[in-house]
KEDREN-208690 format. One record per atom (N, C-alpha, C): chain; x, y, z. Coordinates in steps of 0.2 Angstrom, whole numbers, plus 5000, padded with zeros to 4 digits. Layout:
# residues N
+-------+------+------+------+
: kette :    u :    v :    w :
+-------+------+------+------+
:     A :    X :    Y :    Z :
...
+-------+------+------+------+
***
This chain:
# residues 214
+-------+------+------+------+
: kette :    u :    v :    w :
+-------+------+------+------+
:     A : 4875 : 5893 : 5266 :
:     A : 4880 : 5899 : 5266 :
:     A : 4880 : 5904 : 5270 :
:     A : 4882 : 5908 : 5275 :
:     A : 4883 : 5914 : 5277 :
:     A : 4884 : 5918 : 5274 :
:     A : 4878 : 5923 : 5274 :
:     A : 4878 : 5931 : 5271 :
:     A : 4883 : 5936 : 5274 :
:     A : 4885 : 5940 : 5272 :
:     A : 4889 : 5946 : 5276 :
:     A : 4887 : 5951 : 5272 :
:     A : 4883 : 5958 : 5274 :
:     A : 4885 : 5965 : 5271 :
:     A : 4890 : 5969 : 5273 :
:     A : 4894 : 5971 : 5270 :
:     A : 4900 : 5976 : 5273 :
:     A : 4898 : 5982 : 5271 :
:     A : 4900 : 5986 : 5277 :
:     A : 4898 : 5994 : 5278 :
:     A : 4905 : 5998 : 5280 :
:     A : 4907 : 5999 : 5274 :
:     A : 4914 : 6007 : 5272 :
:     A : 4914 : 6012 : 5270 :
:     A : 4916 : 6016 : 5271 :
:     A : 4918 : 6023 : 5266 :
:     A : 4923 : 6019 : 5259 :
:     A : 4928 : 6016 : 5260 :
:     A : 4933 : 6015 : 5257 :
:     A : 4930 : 6010 : 5251 :
:     A : 4928 : 6010 : 5246 :
:     A : 4927 : 6005 : 5240 :
:     A : 4934 : 6001 : 5241 :
:     A : 4938 : 6001 : 5242 :
:     A : 4946 : 5997 : 5241 :
:     A : 4944 : 5992 : 5249 :
:     A : 4944 : 5996 : 5250 :
:     A : 4943 : 5991 : 5259 :
:     A : 4936 : 5986 : 5256 :
:     A : 4928 : 5988 : 5254 :
:     A : 4927 : 5983 : 5254 :
:     A : 4927 : 5978 : 5250 :
:     A : 4930 : 5980 : 5245 :
:     A : 4933 : 5976 : 5240 :
:     A : 4938 : 5970 : 5243 :
:     A : 4942 : 5970 : 5246 :
:     A : 4948 : 5969 : 5250 :
:     A : 4942 : 5963 : 5253 :
:     A : 4940 : 5966 : 5258 :
:     A : 4935 : 5961 : 5262 :
:     A : 4933 : 5956 : 5260 :
:     A : 4927 : 5957 : 5255 :
:     A : 4926 : 5954 : 5251 :
:     A : 4927 : 5947 : 5246 :
:     A : 4936 : 5949 : 5245 :
:     A : 4939 : 5945 : 5242 :
:     A : 4943 : 5938 : 5249 :
:     A : 4942 : 5941 : 5253 :
:     A : 4947 : 5936 : 5259 :
:     A : 4940 : 5932 : 5262 :
:     A : 4934 : 5936 : 5260 :
:     A : 4927 : 5930 : 5263 :
:     A : 4924 : 5926 : 5256 :
:     A : 4928 : 5929 : 5250 :
:     A : 4926 : 5923 : 5245 :
:     A : 4929 : 5916 : 5247 :
:     A : 4934 : 5918 : 5250 :
:     A : 4941 : 5909 : 5251 :
:     A : 4938 : 5905 : 5256 :
:     A : 4934 : 5909 : 5260 :
:     A : 4929 : 5902 : 5266 :
:     A : 4928 : 5898 : 5262 :
:     A : 4922 : 5899 : 5258 :
:     A : 4919 : 5895 : 5254 :
:     A : 4912 : 5894 : 5258 :
:     A : 4908 : 5896 : 5262 :
:     A : 4906 : 5895 : 5268 :
:     A : 4899 : 5901 : 5267 :
:     A : 4903 : 5908 : 5265 :
:     A : 4902 : 5914 : 5266 :
:     A : 4901 : 5918 : 5259 :
:     A : 4896 : 5921 : 5257 :
:     A : 4895 : 5926 : 5252 :
:     A : 4894 : 5933 : 5253 :
:     A : 4895 : 5937 : 5249 :
:     A : 4894 : 5945 : 5252 :
:     A : 4888 : 5946 : 5249 :
:     A : 4883 : 5948 : 5253 :
:     A : 4876 : 5950 : 5252 :
:     A : 4874 : 5957 : 5250 :
:     A : 4881 : 5961 : 5249 :
:     A : 4877 : 5970 : 5249 :
:     A : 4884 : 5973 : 5254 :
:     A : 4886 : 5977 : 5247 :
:     A : 4892 : 5983 : 5252 :
:     A : 4886 : 5987 : 5252 :
:     A : 4889 : 5995 : 5257 :
:     A : 4887 : 6001 : 5260 :
:     A : 4893 : 6005 : 5261 :
:     A : 4891 : 6012 : 5259 :
:     A : 4898 : 6016 : 5263 :
:     A : 4897 : 6021 : 5266 :
:     A : 4889 : 6024 : 5269 :
:     A : 4889 : 6025 : 5275 :
:     A : 4880 : 6018 : 5277 :
:     A : 4878 : 6024 : 5285 :
:     A : 4874 : 6022 : 5289 :
:     A : 4865 : 6022 : 5284 :
:     A : 4865 : 6026 : 5280 :
:     A : 4859 : 6028 : 5276 :
:     A : 4859 : 6025 : 5271 :
:     A : 4864 : 6022 : 5267 :
:     A : 4864 : 6016 : 5263 :
:     A : 4861 : 6009 : 5266 :
:     A : 4866 : 6010 : 5272 :
:     A : 4866 : 6000 : 5276 :
:     A : 4861 : 5999 : 5277 :
:     A : 4855 : 6006 : 5282 :
:     A : 4846 : 6003 : 5283 :
:     A : 4845 : 6002 : 5273 :
:     A : 4847 : 6004 : 5272 :
:     A : 4841 : 6003 : 5264 :
:     A : 4843 : 5998 : 5263 :
:     A : 4850 : 5997 : 5261 :
:     A : 4850 : 5990 : 5259 :
:     A : 4849 : 5982 : 5261 :
:     A : 4850 : 5984 : 5270 :
:     A : 4849 : 5981 : 5276 :
:     A : 4839 : 5978 : 5273 :
:     A : 4836 : 5983 : 5272 :
:     A : 4826 : 5981 : 5271 :
:     A : 4825 : 5978 : 5263 :
:     A : 4832 : 5976 : 5260 :
:     A : 4832 : 5972 : 5255 :
:     A : 4835 : 5966 : 5253 :
:     A : 4842 : 5966 : 5256 :
:     A : 4844 : 5960 : 5258 :
:     A : 4844 : 5955 : 5265 :
:     A : 4846 : 5948 : 5262 :
:     A : 4845 : 5946 : 5269 :
:     A : 4854 : 5945 : 5273 :
:     A : 4852 : 5948 : 5279 :
:     A : 4859 : 5948 : 5281 :
:     A : 4861 : 5946 : 5289 :
:     A : 4864 : 5936 : 5290 :
:     A : 4865 : 5936 : 5292 :
:     A : 4872 : 5940 : 5298 :
:     A : 4876 : 5941 : 5297 :
:     A : 4883 : 5945 : 5301 :
:     A : 4885 : 5951 : 5296 :
:     A : 4886 : 5955 : 5297 :
:     A : 4888 : 5965 : 5297 :
:     A : 4892 : 5968 : 5300 :
:     A : 4898 : 5968 : 5294 :
:     A : 4904 : 5971 : 5294 :
:     A : 4905 : 5978 : 5295 :
:     A : 4905 : 5982 : 5300 :
:     A : 4904 : 5989 : 5299 :
:     A : 4912 : 5993 : 5302 :
:     A : 4912 : 5997 : 5297 :
:     A : 4918 : 6002 : 5298 :
:     A : 4917 : 6005 : 5305 :
:     A : 4923 : 6009 : 5310 :
:     A : 4922 : 6011 : 5315 :
:     A : 4921 : 6020 : 5313 :
:     A : 4923 : 6020 : 5306 :
:     A : 4924 : 6026 : 5304 :
:     A : 4923 : 6031 : 5299 :
:     A : 4915 : 6032 : 5301 :
:     A : 4914 : 6032 : 5293 :
:     A : 4908 : 6041 : 5290 :
:     A : 4910 : 6044 : 5288 :
:     A : 4905 : 6049 : 5288 :
:     A : 4900 : 6048 : 5289 :
:     A : 4896 : 6056 : 5294 :
:     A : 4890 : 6056 : 5297 :
:     A : 4889 : 6053 : 5304 :
:     A : 4886 : 6045 : 5305 :
:     A : 4884 : 6041 : 5310 :
:     A : 4891 : 6038 : 5310 :
:     A : 4892 : 6037 : 5315 :
:     A : 4902 : 6031 : 5314 :
:     A : 4898 : 6021 : 5316 :
:     A : 4901 : 6018 : 5313 :
:     A : 4901 : 6012 : 5315 :
:     A : 4897 : 6008 : 5320 :
:     A : 4901 : 6013 : 5327 :
:     A : 4898 : 6009 : 5332 :
:     A : 4889 : 6012 : 5335 :
:     A : 4891 : 6019 : 5333 :
:     A : 4880 : 6021 : 5334 :
:     A : 4879 : 6018 : 5329 :
:     A : 4880 : 6018 : 5323 :
:     A : 4877 : 6010 : 5316 :
:     A : 4873 : 6006 : 5323 :
:     A : 4878 : 6002 : 5324 :
:     A : 4877 : 5996 : 5327 :
:     A : 4873 : 5998 : 5333 :
:     A : 4874 : 6002 : 5337 :
:     A : 4867 : 6005 : 5341 :
:     A : 4862 : 6005 : 5340 :
:     A : 4862 : 6010 : 5334 :
:     A : 4854 : 6011 : 5331 :
:     A : 4852 : 6005 : 5328 :
:     A : 4856 : 5999 : 5325 :
:     A : 4852 : 5995 : 5320 :
:     A : 4849 : 5990 : 5326 :
:     A : 4852 : 5988 : 5331 :
:     A : 4851 : 5983 : 5334 :
:     A : 4844 : 5987 : 5339 :
:     A : 4843 : 5991 : 5339 :
:     A : 4834 : 5995 : 5341 :
:     A : 4830 : 5992 : 5335 :
:     A : 4834 : 5992 : 5328 :
:     A : 4828 : 5992 : 5322 :
:     A : 4827 : 5985 : 5323 :
:     A : 4832 : 5981 : 5321 :
:     A : 4834 : 5974 : 5319 :
:     A : 4838 : 5971 : 5324 :
:     A : 4835 : 5968 : 5334 :
:     A : 4839 : 5965 : 5337 :
:     A : 4843 : 5961 : 5333 :
:     A : 4840 : 5954 : 5327 :
:     A : 4845 : 5948 : 5330 :
:     A : 4850 : 5953 : 5323 :
:     A : 4853 : 5958 : 5321 :
:     A : 4857 : 5960 : 5318 :
:     A : 4865 : 5954 : 5324 :
:     A : 4869 : 5951 : 5319 :
:     A : 4876 : 5950 : 5321 :
:     A : 4880 : 5956 : 5319 :
:     A : 4882 : 5961 : 5322 :
:     A : 4887 : 5965 : 5320 :
:     A : 4895 : 5962 : 5324 :
:     A : 4897 : 5967 : 5319 :
:     A : 4905 : 5964 : 5319 :
:     A : 4911 : 5972 : 5319 :
:     A : 4913 : 5973 : 5322 :
:     A : 4916 : 5982 : 5321 :
:     A : 4924 : 5980 : 5319 :
:     A : 4925 : 5984 : 5312 :
:     A : 4931 : 5985 : 5311 :
:     A : 4934 : 5991 : 5312 :
:     A : 4941 : 5992 : 5313 :
:     A : 4945 : 5997 : 5314 :
:     A : 4952 : 5996 : 5314 :
:     A : 4954 : 6002 : 5312 :
:     A : 4962 : 6002 : 5311 :
:     A : 4966 : 6002 : 5317 :
:     A : 4962 : 6004 : 5324 :
:     A : 4963 : 6008 : 5329 :
:     A : 4963 : 6004 : 5332 :
:     A : 4968 : 6004 : 5338 :
:     A : 4971 : 5999 : 5346 :
:     A : 4962 : 5996 : 5346 :
:     A : 4963 : 5990 : 5351 :
:     A : 4958 : 5987 : 5352 :
:     A : 4956 : 5992 : 5360 :
:     A : 4962 : 5994 : 5363 :
:     A : 4960 : 5997 : 5369 :
:     A : 4954 : 6004 : 5370 :
:     A : 4956 : 6005 : 5362 :
:     A : 4952 : 6014 : 5360 :
:     A : 4944 : 6014 : 5358 :
:     A : 4942 : 6006 : 5355 :
:     A : 4936 : 6010 : 5351 :
:     A : 4933 : 5999 : 5357 :
:     A : 4936 : 5994 : 5358 :
:     A : 4932 : 5990 : 5358 :
:     A : 4926 : 5989 : 5363 :
:     A : 4928 : 5993 : 5368 :
:     A : 4923 : 5992 : 5374 :
:     A : 4917 : 5995 : 5371 :
:     A : 4918 : 6001 : 5369 :
:     A : 4912 : 6003 : 5367 :
:     A : 4910 : 6001 : 5361 :
:     A : 4910 : 5995 : 5357 :
:     A : 4908 : 5993 : 5350 :
:     A : 4905 : 5988 : 5355 :
:     A : 4907 : 5982 : 5359 :
:     A : 4903 : 5978 : 5364 :
:     A : 4897 : 5983 : 5366 :
:     A : 4898 : 5987 : 5372 :
:     A : 4894 : 5990 : 5373 :
:     A : 4887 : 5992 : 5370 :
:     A : 4888 : 5995 : 5361 :
:     A : 4883 : 5995 : 5358 :
:     A : 4877 : 5990 : 5355 :
:     A : 4884 : 5984 : 5353 :
:     A : 4878 : 5979 : 5355 :
:     A : 4881 : 5972 : 5348 :
:     A : 4889 : 5976 : 5345 :
:     A : 4893 : 5969 : 5343 :
:     A : 4894 : 5964 : 5346 :
:     A : 4895 : 5958 : 5342 :
:     A : 4897 : 5954 : 5345 :
:     A : 4906 : 5951 : 5344 :
:     A : 4910 : 5957 : 5343 :
:     A : 4915 : 5956 : 5341 :
:     A : 4918 : 5964 : 5338 :
:     A : 4924 : 5965 : 5340 :
:     A : 4930 : 5969 : 5337 :
:     A : 4936 : 5968 : 5333 :
:     A : 4937 : 5970 : 5326 :
:     A : 4944 : 5966 : 5322 :
:     A : 4945 : 5972 : 5321 :
:     A : 4954 : 5972 : 5322 :
:     A : 4960 : 5975 : 5318 :
:     A : 4959 : 5973 : 5314 :
:     A : 4960 : 5981 : 5309 :
:     A : 4961 : 5978 : 5304 :
:     A : 4966 : 5976 : 5300 :
:     A : 4972 : 5973 : 5306 :
:     A : 4980 : 5972 : 5306 :
:     A : 4978 : 5965 : 5308 :
:     A : 4975 : 5963 : 5308 :
:     A : 4974 : 5953 : 5308 :
:     A : 4974 : 5951 : 5303 :
:     A : 4977 : 5944 : 5303 :
:     A : 4975 : 5939 : 5296 :
:     A : 4968 : 5939 : 5296 :
:     A : 4968 : 5939 : 5290 :
:     A : 4961 : 5936 : 5284 :
:     A : 4960 : 5927 : 5288 :
:     A : 4961 : 5927 : 5290 :
:     A : 4958 : 5920 : 5296 :
:     A : 4957 : 5921 : 5301 :
:     A : 4958 : 5926 : 5305 :
:     A : 4953 : 5928 : 5309 :
:     A : 4947 : 5931 : 5308 :
:     A : 4947 : 5934 : 5305 :
:     A : 4941 : 5938 : 5299 :
:     A : 4935 : 5933 : 5297 :
:     A : 4938 : 5930 : 5294 :
:     A : 4935 : 5923 : 5293 :
:     A : 4930 : 5918 : 5300 :
:     A : 4936 : 5918 : 5305 :
:     A : 4936 : 5915 : 5310 :
:     A : 4929 : 5919 : 5313 :
:     A : 4928 : 5926 : 5315 :
:     A : 4923 : 5930 : 5318 :
:     A : 4917 : 5931 : 5315 :
:     A : 4918 : 5930 : 5306 :
:     A : 4912 : 5929 : 5305 :
:     A : 4908 : 5922 : 5307 :
:     A : 4912 : 5917 : 5307 :
:     A : 4909 : 5911 : 5305 :
:     A : 4907 : 5909 : 5314 :
:     A : 4909 : 5913 : 5320 :
:     A : 4906 : 5914 : 5327 :
:     A : 4900 : 5919 : 5328 :
:     A : 4901 : 5927 : 5325 :
:     A : 4896 : 5930 : 5323 :
:     A : 4889 : 5925 : 5322 :
:     A : 4891 : 5922 : 5317 :
:     A : 4883 : 5919 : 5313 :
:     A : 4880 : 5915 : 5317 :
:     A : 4884 : 5913 : 5322 :
:     A : 4880 : 5906 : 5327 :
:     A : 4877 : 5911 : 5333 :
:     A : 4879 : 5918 : 5332 :
:     A : 4875 : 5921 : 5338 :
:     A : 4882 : 5921 : 5342 :
:     A : 4888 : 5920 : 5342 :
:     A : 4895 : 5919 : 5349 :
:     A : 4899 : 5927 : 5347 :
:     A : 4899 : 5928 : 5351 :
:     A : 4906 : 5933 : 5354 :
:     A : 4913 : 5932 : 5352 :
:     A : 4915 : 5937 : 5347 :
:     A : 4923 : 5935 : 5346 :
:     A : 4927 : 5938 : 5350 :
:     A : 4931 : 5935 : 5355 :
:     A : 4937 : 5942 : 5357 :
:     A : 4943 : 5938 : 5355 :
:     A : 4946 : 5944 : 5354 :
:     A : 4952 : 5943 : 5353 :
:     A : 4958 : 5944 : 5361 :
:     A : 4963 : 5941 : 5362 :
:     A : 4967 : 5941 : 5367 :
:     A : 4964 : 5948 : 5370 :
:     A : 4968 : 5955 : 5365 :
:     A : 4968 : 5960 : 5365 :
:     A : 4961 : 5964 : 5367 :
:     A : 4956 : 5960 : 5364 :
:     A : 4949 : 5964 : 5365 :
:     A : 4949 : 5963 : 5373 :
:     A : 4950 : 5954 : 5377 :
:     A : 4947 : 5952 : 5384 :
:     A : 4952 : 5959 : 5388 :
:     A : 4959 : 5961 : 5385 :
:     A : 4959 : 5964 : 5392 :
:     A : 4959 : 5971 : 5390 :
:     A : 4955 : 5972 : 5385 :
:     A : 4952 : 5979 : 5385 :
:     A : 4948 : 5978 : 5390 :
:     A : 4942 : 5973 : 5391 :
:     A : 4936 : 5973 : 5396 :
:     A : 4938 : 5971 : 5400 :
:     A : 4944 : 5969 : 5401 :
:     A : 4947 : 5967 : 5409 :
:     A : 4949 : 5975 : 5411 :
:     A : 4952 : 5980 : 5405 :
:     A : 4954 : 5984 : 5410 :
:     A : 4948 : 5990 : 5410 :
:     A : 4942 : 5988 : 5407 :
:     A : 4937 : 5993 : 5407 :
:     A : 4934 : 5992 : 5416 :
:     A : 4933 : 5986 : 5418 :
:     A : 4928 : 5983 : 5422 :
:     A : 4932 : 5983 : 5428 :
:     A : 4939 : 5984 : 5429 :
:     A : 4943 : 5986 : 5434 :
:     A : 4946 : 5994 : 5435 :
:     A : 4946 : 5999 : 5431 :
:     A : 4949 : 6005 : 5430 :
:     A : 4944 : 6011 : 5435 :
:     A : 4945 : 6014 : 5439 :
:     A : 4938 : 6015 : 5442 :
:     A : 4934 : 6023 : 5437 :
:     A : 4927 : 6022 : 5437 :
:     A : 4926 : 6027 : 5432 :
:     A : 4929 : 6035 : 5435 :
:     A : 4929 : 6035 : 5438 :
:     A : 4933 : 6042 : 5438 :
:     A : 4937 : 6044 : 5437 :
:     A : 4943 : 6040 : 5435 :
:     A : 4951 : 6039 : 5433 :
:     A : 4948 : 6043 : 5426 :
:     A : 4943 : 6039 : 5422 :
:     A : 4944 : 6037 : 5417 :
:     A : 4937 : 6041 : 5413 :
:     A : 4937 : 6048 : 5417 :
:     A : 4927 : 6051 : 5414 :
:     A : 4924 : 6050 : 5407 :
:     A : 4930 : 6050 : 5402 :
:     A : 4929 : 6047 : 5395 :
:     A : 4924 : 6042 : 5393 :
:     A : 4927 : 6040 : 5397 :
:     A : 4922 : 6030 : 5399 :
:     A : 4913 : 6032 : 5397 :
:     A : 4913 : 6039 : 5401 :
:     A : 4907 : 6039 : 5402 :
:     A : 4902 : 6045 : 5397 :
:     A : 4905 : 6046 : 5393 :
:     A : 4906 : 6049 : 5385 :
:     A : 4899 : 6044 : 5383 :
:     A : 4892 : 6050 : 5379 :
:     A : 4890 : 6044 : 5374 :
:     A : 4894 : 6043 : 5367 :
:     A : 4893 : 6040 : 5364 :
:     A : 4896 : 6040 : 5358 :
:     A : 4894 : 6046 : 5355 :
:     A : 4892 : 6050 : 5352 :
:     A : 4892 : 6055 : 5349 :
:     A : 4896 : 6061 : 5350 :
:     A : 4895 : 6060 : 5361 :
:     A : 4902 : 6065 : 5363 :
:     A : 4905 : 6063 : 5360 :
:     A : 4908 : 6057 : 5362 :
:     A : 4916 : 6054 : 5360 :
:     A : 4917 : 6055 : 5355 :
:     A : 4912 : 6054 : 5350 :
:     A : 4917 : 6056 : 5342 :
:     A : 4918 : 6066 : 5342 :
:     A : 4915 : 6069 : 5346 :
:     A : 4915 : 6077 : 5345 :
:     A : 4921 : 6076 : 5351 :
:     A : 4921 : 6075 : 5354 :
:     A : 4931 : 6075 : 5358 :
:     A : 4936 : 6071 : 5355 :
:     A : 4935 : 6066 : 5352 :
:     A : 4942 : 6065 : 5348 :
:     A : 4945 : 6069 : 5341 :
:     A : 4938 : 6072 : 5339 :
:     A : 4940 : 6079 : 5331 :
:     A : 4941 : 6083 : 5336 :
:     A : 4939 : 6085 : 5340 :
:     A : 4942 : 6092 : 5345 :
:     A : 4949 : 6089 : 5344 :
:     A : 4948 : 6085 : 5349 :
:     A : 4958 : 6082 : 5349 :
:     A : 4960 : 6082 : 5343 :
:     A : 4959 : 6077 : 5339 :
:     A : 4963 : 6080 : 5333 :
:     A : 4965 : 6086 : 5331 :
:     A : 4960 : 6091 : 5332 :
:     A : 4962 : 6098 : 5330 :
:     A : 4957 : 6101 : 5323 :
:     A : 4951 : 6097 : 5325 :
:     A : 4947 : 6099 : 5320 :
:     A : 4942 : 6104 : 5323 :
:     A : 4942 : 6110 : 5318 :
:     A : 4937 : 6116 : 5320 :
:     A : 4930 : 6113 : 5319 :
:     A : 4926 : 6117 : 5324 :
:     A : 4918 : 6118 : 5324 :
:     A : 4916 : 6114 : 5318 :
:     A : 4916 : 6119 : 5314 :
:     A : 4915 : 6119 : 5307 :
:     A : 4915 : 6112 : 5304 :
:     A : 4922 : 6110 : 5302 :
:     A : 4925 : 6103 : 5300 :
:     A : 4921 : 6098 : 5306 :
:     A : 4918 : 6096 : 5310 :
:     A : 4918 : 6093 : 5316 :
:     A : 4910 : 6094 : 5311 :
:     A : 4903 : 6098 : 5312 :
:     A : 4897 : 6097 : 5310 :
:     A : 4897 : 6096 : 5303 :
:     A : 4901 : 6097 : 5299 :
:     A : 4900 : 6096 : 5291 :
:     A : 4901 : 6084 : 5293 :
:     A : 4908 : 6084 : 5295 :
:     A : 4911 : 6077 : 5297 :
:     A : 4903 : 6073 : 5298 :
:     A : 4902 : 6076 : 5301 :
:     A : 4895 : 6072 : 5310 :
:     A : 4888 : 6072 : 5304 :
:     A : 4886 : 6078 : 5298 :
:     A : 4881 : 6080 : 5298 :
:     A : 4877 : 6084 : 5301 :
:     A : 4879 : 6089 : 5306 :
:     A : 4876 : 6093 : 5312 :
:     A : 4877 : 6097 : 5311 :
:     A : 4875 : 6100 : 5316 :
:     A : 4875 : 6112 : 5317 :
:     A : 4881 : 6112 : 5316 :
:     A : 4883 : 6119 : 5317 :
:     A : 4888 : 6120 : 5322 :
:     A : 4884 : 6121 : 5330 :
:     A : 4880 : 6124 : 5330 :
:     A : 4876 : 6124 : 5338 :
:     A : 4875 : 6117 : 5339 :
:     A : 4876 : 6112 : 5338 :
:     A : 4874 : 6104 : 5340 :
:     A : 4882 : 6103 : 5341 :
:     A : 4883 : 6105 : 5341 :
:     A : 4893 : 6103 : 5339 :
:     A : 4894 : 6105 : 5346 :
:     A : 4892 : 6110 : 5347 :
:     A : 4894 : 6116 : 5350 :
:     A : 4890 : 6114 : 5357 :
:     A : 4885 : 6109 : 5357 :
:     A : 4883 : 6109 : 5363 :
:     A : 4885 : 6101 : 5364 :
:     A : 4889 : 6099 : 5362 :
:     A : 4894 : 6092 : 5361 :
:     A : 4898 : 6094 : 5365 :
:     A : 4901 : 6100 : 5363 :
:     A : 4907 : 6102 : 5365 :
:     A : 4907 : 6103 : 5375 :
:     A : 4900 : 6109 : 5374 :
:     A : 4899 : 6108 : 5381 :
:     A : 4899 : 6104 : 5386 :
:     A : 4896 : 6099 : 5383 :
:     A : 4894 : 6093 : 5388 :
:     A : 4903 : 6087 : 5390 :
:     A : 4907 : 6089 : 5386 :
:     A : 4913 : 6086 : 5384 :
:     A : 4915 : 6088 : 5391 :
:     A : 4917 : 6095 : 5389 :
:     A : 4919 : 6101 : 5396 :
:     A : 4918 : 6096 : 5402 :
:     A : 4912 : 6097 : 5403 :
:     A : 4910 : 6097 : 5408 :
:     A : 4910 : 6091 : 5410 :
:     A : 4909 : 6085 : 5405 :
:     A : 4911 : 6078 : 5410 :
:     A : 4916 : 6077 : 5411 :
:     A : 4923 : 6080 : 5407 :
:     A : 4927 : 6078 : 5407 :
:     A : 4931 : 6081 : 5414 :
:     A : 4931 : 6088 : 5417 :
:     A : 4932 : 6094 : 5419 :
:     A : 4937 : 6096 : 5418 :
:     A : 4939 : 6098 : 5411 :
:     A : 4945 : 6103 : 5409 :
:     A : 4939 : 6110 : 5407 :
:     A : 4945 : 6112 : 5402 :
:     A : 4940 : 6121 : 5401 :
:     A : 4942 : 6124 : 5394 :
:     A : 4946 : 6121 : 5391 :
:     A : 4946 : 6121 : 5383 :
:     A : 4949 : 6117 : 5380 :
:     A : 4949 : 6117 : 5374 :
:     A : 4950 : 6114 : 5368 :
:     A : 4957 : 6112 : 5367 :
:     A : 4963 : 6116 : 5372 :
:     A : 4970 : 6112 : 5372 :
:     A : 4970 : 6107 : 5379 :
:     A : 4967 : 6108 : 5383 :
:     A : 4964 : 6102 : 5389 :
:     A : 4959 : 6096 : 5386 :
:     A : 4956 : 6098 : 5380 :
:     A : 4955 : 6091 : 5379 :
:     A : 4960 : 6087 : 5377 :
:     A : 4963 : 6092 : 5373 :
:     A : 4969 : 6088 : 5368 :
:     A : 4974 : 6083 : 5373 :
:     A : 4979 : 6087 : 5378 :
:     A : 4979 : 6083 : 5381 :
:     A : 4976 : 6080 : 5387 :
:     A : 4971 : 6079 : 5386 :
:     A : 4967 : 6074 : 5392 :
:     A : 4967 : 6068 : 5385 :
:     A : 4964 : 6068 : 5379 :
:     A : 4966 : 6063 : 5373 :
:     A : 4971 : 6060 : 5372 :
:     A : 4979 : 6063 : 5372 :
:     A : 4982 : 6061 : 5372 :
:     A : 4984 : 6057 : 5380 :
:     A : 4986 : 6059 : 5386 :
:     A : 4987 : 6056 : 5392 :
:     A : 4984 : 6050 : 5391 :
:     A : 4979 : 6049 : 5388 :
:     A : 4974 : 6044 : 5389 :
:     A : 4973 : 6038 : 5386 :
:     A : 4977 : 6041 : 5381 :
:     A : 4977 : 6036 : 5375 :
:     A : 4974 : 6034 : 5368 :
:     A : 4966 : 6040 : 5369 :
:     A : 4961 : 6041 : 5365 :
:     A : 4964 : 6044 : 5358 :
:     A : 4970 : 6046 : 5356 :
:     A : 4972 : 6049 : 5353 :
:     A : 4978 : 6049 : 5352 :
:     A : 4982 : 6047 : 5349 :
:     A : 4989 : 6050 : 5348 :
:     A : 4993 : 6057 : 5346 :
:     A : 4998 : 6058 : 5349 :
:     A : 5000 : 6064 : 5350 :
:     A : 5002 : 6064 : 5344 :
:     A : 4999 : 6074 : 5339 :
:     A : 5000 : 6073 : 5334 :
:     A : 4996 : 6068 : 5330 :
:     A : 4990 : 6068 : 5331 :
:     A : 4985 : 6061 : 5327 :
:     A : 4980 : 6068 : 5324 :
:     A : 4978 : 6069 : 5318 :
:     A : 4977 : 6073 : 5313 :
:     A : 4969 : 6070 : 5313 :
+-------+------+------+------+
***
């Protein structure tokens, strides 16, 4: 049996994923967590062949969580889940050490297939993810400097672009406002912009957030 751990901050999503995986016959859910802290504790207690982790969670997001866990548990086979288009997060997820990036809009059988691939240590690349990788390789970094942001900087960047105040970002990421200000300054410098309005315009122009996204 393939032992899967699910990490998502929404209980209904976790239950839905567990129900899909139960249909596979060769997969069992070994545990569930709602954030990175719970996940670390859980992985000390249970055997895990494949980790399913959501991109957007309170505190450390799924991509950052995968990167940290790969240092601590290098054999962990992780798949990142998201409701966002592959072009937005897939390359970051793979760079962090994930074996695949799955859009939550995918059919259930794709999730099961990806879990089986990951359990064998193989990457699962959908046509959409392959396209995102191809674009990342062929795009001049100077044209899209946001690709060079660290994952934490990228989180702050997206939240500023979505209209969040620094105090709201600090609370969501479990950081101090001063630390968030430091990340904001790095984002401004790396993107070559001067204020939050320009950050938002940049993000929409490059498809990092949708116009009017909150």
